[in-house]
Phi, psi and omega in degrees: 000137175245137179234122174256114180261122185260164178201197176236106188286175179169198181275143184291340176285344187233056184300331188287350177261009181231170166239106192282115180291335176297317179295316177297324178293320182295319177297320183294312181304316179292321177298322181298332182294341180276351177296310183291324187274337188231352183245334182249140181304135181294355173272358182250104179299133179195149182226138171236113179240131173268107187267344183209138172218127187224130174192144178082162180224348187209150184307317193253020177240131174271119188283171178270344184197156178231136180246135176243147172238129186235156168235133179248137175229139176198161174269331185256124179301331178290330180293319182297316175300322173299318178296318182294318182297317181294318181298315181295322181290316180294317179296318177296319180297319178292322176297316179292325178295335179271358173090019179282146179284168182302329182290347183241023175293149181300150176252121181250122184236122176265120179281079181300330177288348176253009185274127179239127175291163180291149179274131181243116176275118179296119186306317183293316179295322177300314179297323178295316177294319178302313180301317181294320182290320177300322177295329188277315188238004180092145183300322186293343180263008176241129182233132175284133177254157177278157176302144180229170184263005181290142183274148184212109181297347175306330182299339179296332178301327182279353185252014181284167182296338179284341178059045180288136173293139183230162170203147181236140175240149177264140180252118178298143187227004184270144174310129186308318182296320178292326181292318181289325174298322177298312181298323179289319182274338183083004177274143187284145175273155180297136183277183182301324187266008176275142179291348178264001182289123184224091185288153171274085189299320183295318177284333178289320179295311186295321181287326176295319178297315183297314181296313183291322183290317179296316180300319179294313179301315177298323178293313179300322181273356178073026179286000000 
């Protein structure tokens, strides 16, 4: 989602003659945090993250607009629609409270072409794949993970007209010594989107090929 928050720019020495979009953006960011905590059921996992905020070009100039980039996460499509509606309502309300005219109301754009539904792992298939991988690389090297809010377009395979069951597994990519050191110290390892993420690619690729091949062969053979 992109949000353009508009205002009336001017000189930083005369803020009373402007409507500062930076201040409105700050109010908006804080207000959006209450959607998950106060408007959506605590039993419905959801996330609203403001990942980017850009506005202004000089120390002493109040700009005309600020741009925000957000990511919305949920398991329930209805919760997503609730998030979107709340964001539109809040951004407009904040703009109105600042005295902005209709022509300067915020612009909220939802990237529907970048929207991915949640991925659902079919329990029976997931158990079968888990057993296959454990036979191939050992039980101690297979770990069940908790549900996460990360997006994954693999989930689209489960929404085709054939309604095929799907399951996805994650492949560890960290050098074993670093992984063991992380477990011992409790420090988190760099994630996929980190600039410090450095996979042990020879071991990662070979392990992934073994896990995928064994899973496929067992499924084909009805194991």
